Structures are given as structure tokens and as C-alpha cells.
C-alpha positions in Angstrom: 0.0 0.0 0.0 1.3 3.5 -0.9 1.6 6.3 1.6 -0.7 9.1 0.7 1.6 11.7 2.0 3.9 11.3 -0.9 1.6 13.2 -3.2 3.5 15.5 -5.4 1.1 17.2 -7.8 2.2 20.8 -7.5 1.3 22.3 -4.1 0.1 21.1 -0.7 -3.1 23.0 -1.3 -3.7 20.6 -4.2 -4.1 17.8 -1.6 -7.5 19.2 -1.1 -10.1 18.0 -3.2 -11.7 14.6 -3.9 -14.8 12.5 -3.2 -17.1 9.7 -4.2 -20.6 8.6 -5.0 -23.8 6.6 -4.5 -26.8 6.9 -6.8 -25.2 7.9 -10.1 -26.8 6.2 -13.1 -23.5 5.2 -14.7 -22.1 3.5 -11.6 -25.5 1.9 -10.9 -25.6 0.4 -14.4 -22.0 -0.7 -14.2 -22.7 -2.6 -10.9 -25.5 -4.5 -12.5 -24.3 -6.0 -15.8 -27.5 -7.9 -16.4 -29.4 -4.7 -16.9 -30.0 -3.6 -20.5 -29.1 0.0 -21.1 -29.3 2.4 -24.0 -26.0 3.0 -25.7 -25.0 6.6 -26.5 -22.3 7.5 -29.0 -19.2 8.9 -27.3 -18.3 11.3 -30.1 -17.2 15.0 -30.2 -19.7 17.6 -31.3 -19.0 18.7 -34.8 -19.3 22.5 -35.2 -19.6 24.5 -38.4 -16.6 26.5 -39.5 -16.6 30.2 -38.7 -17.4 32.5 -41.6 -15.1 35.5 -40.9 -16.5 38.9 -41.6 -13.3 41.0 -41.3 -9.6 40.2 -41.3 -7.3 42.4 -39.2 -3.6 42.0 -39.8 -1.2 42.7 -36.9 2.5 42.4 -36.1 5.7 43.1 -38.0 7.3 39.7 -37.6 9.6 40.9 -34.7 9.7 42.8 -31.4 6.8 42.8 -29.0 3.2 42.6 -30.1 0.1 43.8 -28.1 -3.4 42.8 -29.1 -5.7 44.8 -26.9 -9.4 44.3 -27.6 -10.4 47.4 -25.7 -8.8 49.6 -28.3 -9.5 47.7 -31.5 -13.2 48.0 -32.0 -13.6 44.3 -32.5 -16.7 42.9 -34.0 -18.4 39.5 -34.1 -16.5 36.9 -36.2 -13.4 39.0 -36.7 -10.2 37.2 -37.6 -7.0 38.7 -36.4 -3.9 37.4 -38.3 -0.4 37.7 -36.8 2.4 38.2 -39.3 4.9 35.3 -39.3 8.2 35.9 -37.6 10.0 35.7 -34.2 8.6 37.8 -31.4 10.0 38.7 -28.0 6.5 38.7 -26.5 2.9 38.7 -27.5 0.3 40.2 -25.1 -3.4 39.4 -25.8 -5.9 41.0 -23.5 -9.4 42.4 -23.1 -11.0 40.5 -25.8 -14.6 40.2 -24.4 -17.1 39.1 -27.0 -20.8 38.2 -26.5 -21.8 34.5 -26.6 -22.3 33.4 -30.2 -19.9 36.1 -31.5 -16.4 34.4 -31.6 -13.2 36.3 -32.2 -10.3 34.3 -33.7 -6.5 34.9 -33.7 -4.5 32.9 -36.3 -1.0 32.8 -37.6 0.0 34.3 -41.0 3.1 32.2 -41.6 5.1 30.6 -38.7 4.8 32.7 -35.5 7.6 31.9 -33.0 8.0 33.1 -29.4 11.6 32.0 -28.9 14.4 32.6 -26.4 14.8 33.1 -22.7 12.0 34.9 -20.9 10.0 35.4 -24.1 6.3 34.8 -23.3 2.7 35.1 -24.5 0.4 36.7 -22.0 -3.3 36.2 -22.1 -5.8 38.1 -19.8 -9.5 39.0 -19.6 -11.0 36.8 -22.4 -14.4 35.7 -23.4 -15.2 33.9 -26.7 -11.7 33.8 -28.2 -9.9 31.1 -30.2 -6.1 31.2 -30.7 -5.3 28.7 -33.5 -2.1 27.9 -35.3 -3.7 26.6 -38.5 -3.8 29.9 -40.3 -1.4 29.0 -43.1 -1.6 26.0 -45.4 1.2 23.5 -44.9 1.9 24.6 -41.3 0.2 22.3 -38.8 1.5 24.0 -35.7 1.6 27.7 -36.5 2.4 29.0 -33.0 5.8 27.8 -31.8 7.3 28.4 -28.3 10.9 27.2 -27.8 14.2 27.6 -26.0 12.9 29.3 -22.8 13.9 28.5 -19.3 10.8 30.3 -18.0 7.1 29.5 -18.7 5.8 30.1 -22.2 2.2 31.2 -21.7 0.9 33.0 -18.7 -2.9 33.4 -18.3 -4.5 35.8 -15.8 -7.9 37.3 -15.1 -11.2 36.2 -16.6 -11.1 33.3 -19.0 -14.3 31.8 -20.5 -15.1 30.2 -23.8 -11.5 30.0 -24.8 -9.7 27.6 -27.2 -5.9 27.3 -27.7 -4.9 24.9 -30.4 -2.4 23.9 -33.1 0.7 24.9 -31.3 4.0 23.3 -30.2 6.4 23.8 -27.3 10.1 22.7 -27.2 12.8 23.1 -24.6 10.6 25.0 -22.1 12.0 25.0 -18.5 8.8 25.9 -16.7 5.1 25.3 -17.4 4.1 25.6 -21.0 0.7 27.1 -20.0 -0.1 28.4 -16.5 -3.4 29.9 -15.4 -3.4 31.3 -11.8 -7.0 31.5 -10.9 -8.3 31.4 -7.3 -11.7 33.1 -7.4 -14.0 31.7 -4.6 -16.8 29.6 -6.1 -20.3 30.6 -5.0 -22.3 28.9 -7.7 -23.0 32.2 -9.5 -21.9 33.0 -13.0 -18.6 34.8 -12.8 -17.3 32.7 -9.8 -15.8 30.0 -12.1 -14.0 29.7 -15.5 -15.8 27.8 -18.2 -15.4 26.1 -21.5 -11.7 25.9 -21.8 -10.1 23.8 -24.6 -6.4 23.0 -25.2 -6.2 20.9 -28.4 -3.7 19.6 -31.0 -0.5 20.5 -29.1 3.0 19.0 -29.3 5.5 19.2 -26.4 9.1 18.0 -26.6 11.5 18.4 -23.6 9.3 20.7 -21.6 7.9 20.9 -18.1 4.1 20.5 -17.7 1.8 21.4 -20.5 -0.9 22.9 -18.4 -1.3 24.0 -14.8 -4.7 25.3 -13.5 -4.3 26.5 -10.0 -7.4 25.7 -8.0 -8.2 24.0 -4.8 -10.8 22.9 -2.2 -9.5 24.1 1.2 -10.6 25.9 4.4 -14.2 25.2 3.6 -14.3 26.8 0.2 -13.8 26.0 -3.5 -11.4 28.2 -5.3 -10.5 28.4 -9.0 -13.2 26.0 -10.3 -13.1 25.3 -14.0 -16.2 23.9 -15.7 -16.0 22.0 -19.0 -12.3 21.6 -19.5 -11.1 19.7 -22.6 -7.5 18.6 -23.2 -7.2 16.5 -26.3 -4.9 15.4 -29.1 -1.8 16.3 -27.2 1.6 14.6 -28.0 3.8 15.0 -25.0 7.3 13.4 -24.8 10.8 13.4 -23.5 10.6 15.1 -20.2 12.8 13.5 -17.4 11.3 15.5 -14.5 7.9 16.8 -15.6 5.9 15.1 -12.7 2.4 16.1 -13.9 1.9 16.8 -17.6 -1.5 18.3 -16.8 -2.4 19.5 -13.2 -5.9 20.8 -12.5 -6.7 21.9 -9.0 -10.5 21.6 -9.3 -12.7 20.9 -12.3 -16.3 19.9 -13.1 -17.1 17.8 -16.2 -13.5 17.6 -17.6 -12.9 15.7 -20.8 -9.3 14.4 -21.2 -9.0 12.3 -24.3 -6.9 11.1 -27.3 -3.6 12.3 -25.8 -0.3 10.5 -26.1 2.5 10.7 -23.5 5.8 8.9 -23.9 9.2 8.8 -22.1 8.5 11.0 -19.1 9.7 11.1 -15.4 12.8 9.0 -16.1 14.9 10.9 -13.5 12.4 11.1 -10.6 10.9 8.6 -8.2 8.2 10.5 -6.2 4.6 9.5 -6.6 3.4 11.4 -9.7 0.2 11.5 -11.7 0.8 12.2 -15.4 -2.6 13.8 -15.3 -3.5 15.0 -11.8 -7.1 16.2 -11.7 -9.5 16.9 -8.8 -13.2 16.9 -9.5 -15.4 14.8 -11.9 -15.2 14.0 -15.6 -13.9 11.6 -18.2 -10.4 10.3 -19.0 -10.5 8.2 -22.1 -8.7 7.1 -25.3 -5.3 8.1 -24.0 -2.0 6.3 -24.6 0.6 6.5 -21.8 3.9 4.7 -22.2 7.5 4.5 -20.9 6.8 6.5 -17.8 6.8 6.8 -14.0 3.6 7.7 -12.2 -0.1 6.9 -12.6 -1.7 7.8 -15.9 -4.2 9.8 -13.9 -4.5 10.5 -10.2 -8.2 11.2 -10.2 -9.3 12.7 -6.9 -13.0 12.9 -6.7 -15.3 15.7 -5.5 -18.7 16.8 -6.8 -19.9 20.4 -6.8 -23.3 20.6 -5.1 -25.3 17.8 -3.5 -25.9 15.4 -6.4 -23.0 13.0 -6.9 -21.3 12.7 -10.3 -18.8 10.2 -11.6 -15.2 9.9 -12.7 -15.1 7.7 -15.9 -11.8 6.1 -16.9 -12.1 4.0 -20.1 -10.5 3.1 -23.4 -7.0 3.9 -22.2 -3.8 2.1 -22.9 -1.1 2.3 -20.2 2.1 0.4 -20.7 5.7 0.2 -19.5 5.5 2.1 -16.2 8.7 2.1 -14.2 6.7 2.8 -11.0 3.1 2.9 -9.9 -0.2 1.5 -11.1 -2.2 2.5 -14.2 -4.7 4.7 -12.4 -5.5 6.0 -9.0 -8.9 7.1 -7.6 -9.1 8.8 -4.2 -10.9 11.4 -2.1 -10.3 13.3 1.1 -12.3 14.4 4.1 -11.5 18.1 3.7 -13.0 18.1 0.2 -16.5 17.3 1.5 -18.0 20.7 2.5 -21.6 20.4 3.7 -23.9 22.4 1.5 -21.2 23.0 -1.1 -19.7 19.7 -2.3 -20.3 16.0 -2.0 -18.6 12.7 -3.0 -18.0 11.3 -6.5 -18.2 7.8 -7.8 -15.5 6.2 -10.0 -16.1 3.8 -12.9 -13.0 2.2 -14.5 -13.7 0.0 -17.5 -12.4 -1.2 -20.9 -8.7 -0.2 -20.3 -5.6 -2.2 -21.4 -2.6 -2.1 -19.0 0.6 -3.9 -19.4 4.1 -4.1 -18.0 3.3 -2.0 -14.9 5.8 -1.2 -12.2 8.8 -2.7 -14.0 11.0 -1.6 -11.1 9.3 -4.3 -9.1 9.2 -2.0 -6.0 5.7 -3.0 -5.0 2.4 -4.3 -6.5 1.4 -2.6 -9.7 -2.4 -2.7 -10.5 -4.7 -1.5 -13.2 -6.2 0.9 -10.5 -5.4 1.7 -6.9 -8.6 2.3 -5.1 -8.5 4.5 -2.0 -11.4 5.8 0.0 -14.0 7.8 -1.9 -15.6 9.2 1.2 -19.1 7.8 0.5 -18.8 7.0 -3.2 -18.2 3.6 -4.8 -15.9 2.3 -7.4 -16.8 -0.1 -10.2 -14.1 -1.9 -12.2 -14.9 -4.0 -15.2 -14.0 -5.0 -18.7 -10.3 -4.3 -18.1 -7.5 -6.3 -19.6 -4.0 -6.7 -18.0 -0.9 -8.7 -18.6 2.7 -9.0 -17.4 2.2 -7.3 -14.1 5.1 -7.1 -11.7 4.9 -8.1 -8.0 1.7 -10.1 -8.5 -0.3 -7.0 -9.6 -4.1 -7.2 -9.7 -6.9 -5.4 -11.5 -8.1 -3.3 -8.6 -5.9 -2.9 -5.6 -7.8 -2.1 -2.3 -5.6 0.6 -0.7 -8.1 1.8 2.0 -11.5 1.0 3.4 -13.4 1.0 0.1 -13.8 -2.4 -1.5 -14.0 -2.0 -5.3 -16.8 -3.8 -7.2 -15.0 -5.9 -9.7 -16.3 -8.1 -12.5 -15.5 -9.2 -16.1 -11.8 -8.3 -15.9 -8.9 -10.5 -17.2 -5.3 -10.6 -16.0 -2.8 -12.6 -18.0 0.8 -13.5 -17.4 1.9 -12.6 -20.9 0.7 -11.0 -24.2 0.7 -14.5 -25.8 -1.6 -15.8 -23.1 -3.8 -12.7 -23.6 -3.9 -13.1 -27.3 -2.8 -9.5 -27.9 -0.4 -7.7 -30.2 2.2 -5.9 -28.0 2.5 -3.1 -30.6 -1.1 -2.3 -31.5 -2.8 -3.9 -28.5 -5.3 -5.4 -30.8 -6.8 -8.8 -29.9 -6.4 -11.8 -32.2 -9.4 -13.7 -33.2 -8.8 -16.5 -30.6 -8.2 -14.2 -27.6 -10.3 -15.2 -24.6 -10.9 -11.4 -24.1 -12.8 -11.3 -27.4 -16.5 -10.3 -26.9 -16.4 -11.3 -23.3 -17.2 -7.9 -21.7 -20.5 -6.6 -20.4 -22.4 -3.8 -22.0 -21.5 -0.3 -21.0 -23.7 2.8 -21.0 -21.6 5.1 -23.2 -18.9 3.4 -25.2 -19.6 2.1 -28.7 -16.1 2.5 -30.2 -12.7 1.3 -29.1 -9.4 3.1 -28.8 -8.9 3.1 -32.6 -12.5 4.2 -33.3 -13.7 0.8 -34.4 -17.2 -0.2 -33.6 -17.7 -2.5 -30.6 -20.2 -5.2 -30.1 -22.6 -3.2 -27.9 -24.1 -6.1 -26.1 -20.8 -8.0 -25.6 -17.8 -5.8 -26.2 -14.3 -7.2 -26.0 -12.4 -6.8 -22.7 -9.8 -4.1 -22.9 -9.3 -0.8 -24.8 -9.1 -2.4 -28.2 -11.5 -4.8 -30.0 
């Protein structure tokens, strides 16, 4: 059993948040595999492209650039294009547009923010997209590199914001940091909402994203609602600890990210993704690493418990620690403000965990959820060290386990060690129970909805 005090996710205040659940529909269904449930497609909402009404060209290709919405007379569906070049700093501020009236900033050529202490600053934003797909043939039009300090600093109001199609290389501090500690009251304006970080590459950097929130001293601070982090390729960071750290979030959606070759030089207990709150963690590939793929600490805003859903992930070759962790803390349950959260861990494939053989490596380490429950099913495991199991009971909560398979080797599992696809004779084939939301596997292939295969891949 691990000692909880070794938590190293960013600050001691982060120790705050997490909880569990009781009467949530998803966990109730998961605990009763004989029940027939409707299957809902787990697909992203497709939005229509923006038809820009005006194009505003800014920047000279060098020096420092300020884009101040309060002085520009911006209108609904304006497109701001930054001239390609290398900038010492870019300051984007006071772009406040009404809902349904997006403003977009794109690159016109390759835009770099390169060199020590160069930075993009973002503050006081509503309905803005910053997207590096403005020039044909350039997939990542915003490049941040060769900086011992953090690359992007966000402050103030931030709502309905998307940052995408960018790359970071050789960054010595956080790539993106948002220091936000507003006390949550339930009222509009006491939380950030609808934040998206998509299609981003990181090579030899510290953490991609740090959102500084917490549950402490009887209050919730820095809550983010509807956070999406997707299609990130993060690799080659010996001491990153947490690739994404989120102090407190409601309805997060972390999906289709790939993390490889991280935490090779550190041994403390890390979470590649360290997130407090409720949401979904799915279709991620984590390999050659140290730390849990996600340390999911549960707490629900309000009085009606929600769930943490962990599914369709592939986790392989961890030097230390189990695939996932779910846990909650007494201090995160605030009467009248927060309650517990449930956890449901299903259809994941985990292999070669805790190769250092220091202790038992499991698919998921289950700690107390302070009133919630944890269902663990349809998971496939093989080649675990130190007699690892599917769900390790690390505290008082006994996980509800069924329809999982644990094999000694990939051959015994009938699985391809490169693609993690099952061969036709695998005993995991079509042996799972129906789930309430997943109809596709990790590769997007359709599942047998009444009897899906066990694991992340059909």
C-alpha cells in the first residue's frame, strides 16, 4: 500500500479535493451487468466553421506585439492574423465578445516566441480562439521554444477559450499556466468555463498545463467547468511530474492524448494527469513513464454526486506505480457545497506496470472515496510485476470488480504488443459486459454493444 503523504502534484493545497458517489446512473448500471441500457455514442460535437466577416492584420514579424481588444473596436466573427516571424513577446488582452460572437486569432506564416524569458500573456478573455492553423502547410503555426521560463501566462477572466495547433520545445517551466483562485459561489462569474487545449505538441518541456485551483478551508477556489484537453503529443521530459495539473474541475474531458518517455529521472509519486473533480479520462496512450496515468481525486460540486469515468486507455511500461488512482479526502466534502464522487474504471488495457518491481502494480489503486463507490470491469491486464491485480484495495473501500482479465503474458492474452489489438482467438474477445456510453474502441472501431471485448481495443 502506498503512503498518501507522498503526493507531489504541485502544491500542498492541491491535496485538497476529492470525493465519491452513491446513486449515479452510470455506476449503478456498471454494478448490474444484467441490466440492458441504451448506448449513447461517445463522439465529439461537430461545429460549423466560422465565416469570418473581417480580417485584421497585426504584427511586424519581430519585437513585442500587443493585441488589446479594448482599443481595437472588434466585431463579431473578426479574424486577427499575426504576421509570421519571431517575437520577443505577445500580449493578448481584453477580448470580451458576446456569446455566439467568436473572435479568432491565427498565424499568417510561422509565428515563434523563442528565447529566454519570451512569453505570450493572455488576460480577460471571453469567446476567443487562438489557433495555429492559419497557413496552409503549417500544422503548428504557433511555436514556443528555448525558454527556461514559462511560455504562456494566463490571468484574469477566462471563458469560452480555445488554444490549439501549437508546439512547445525546450521549455524549462510550465508551458501554459493559469493562476485562478476566485471563490466559487455557484453564481456566474465565480468560475471559469469552456476551456479547450487541443492539438498541441510538447518535446523536452515541463508541464503542458497548470490550472491553480483547490478545495481548502471550507471553500472551493479556482473552479473550471467544462475543460477539454485532447490530441496532445507530449514526450521526452525526465522530471515533468504532472503533464496536466488541474486543482479543481467539473465535467472535464481528457482524451486522445499520447504521453511517452517521461519522469525517467524522478521517483516520487506522480500523476501524469493530476485532476480533482469529476469528468472523463479516455482514449489516452501513456507509455515508458513513471507515475499513474491519472490520479483522479473525486469531489462533486453541489449535493448530487457525479462520476469519474476512466475508459478506453492504454497504459504500458510504467517504471513505477499502477495504471490509475482514484481517491478522495475528508476536507473536500463541504456540507452544502460539495459531496462525494463515484469512480467507474472500464475497458482499459494495462501492461508491464511497475517494472522496477518495488511493489504491486495494479490497473487501478482504489483508496477511500468518502461515500462513493468504485466499479471496475472489462479491463485487460498482462505481465504485471509483483503479483499485480486489476483493482488494488488501498483503504476502506472495496471496489466492485467483474468481467476483468489478468494474464501472465501477451501471448496468453492473445494481444499484439505493438497495437494492443486482440487476435481472433483471444479469450478477451467479446467477453465484456455492455456499457452505458462506449460504442467505439481506442482506434475508433465499432464495438459489439451487447458483448464488447475486454480491454481498450477490439
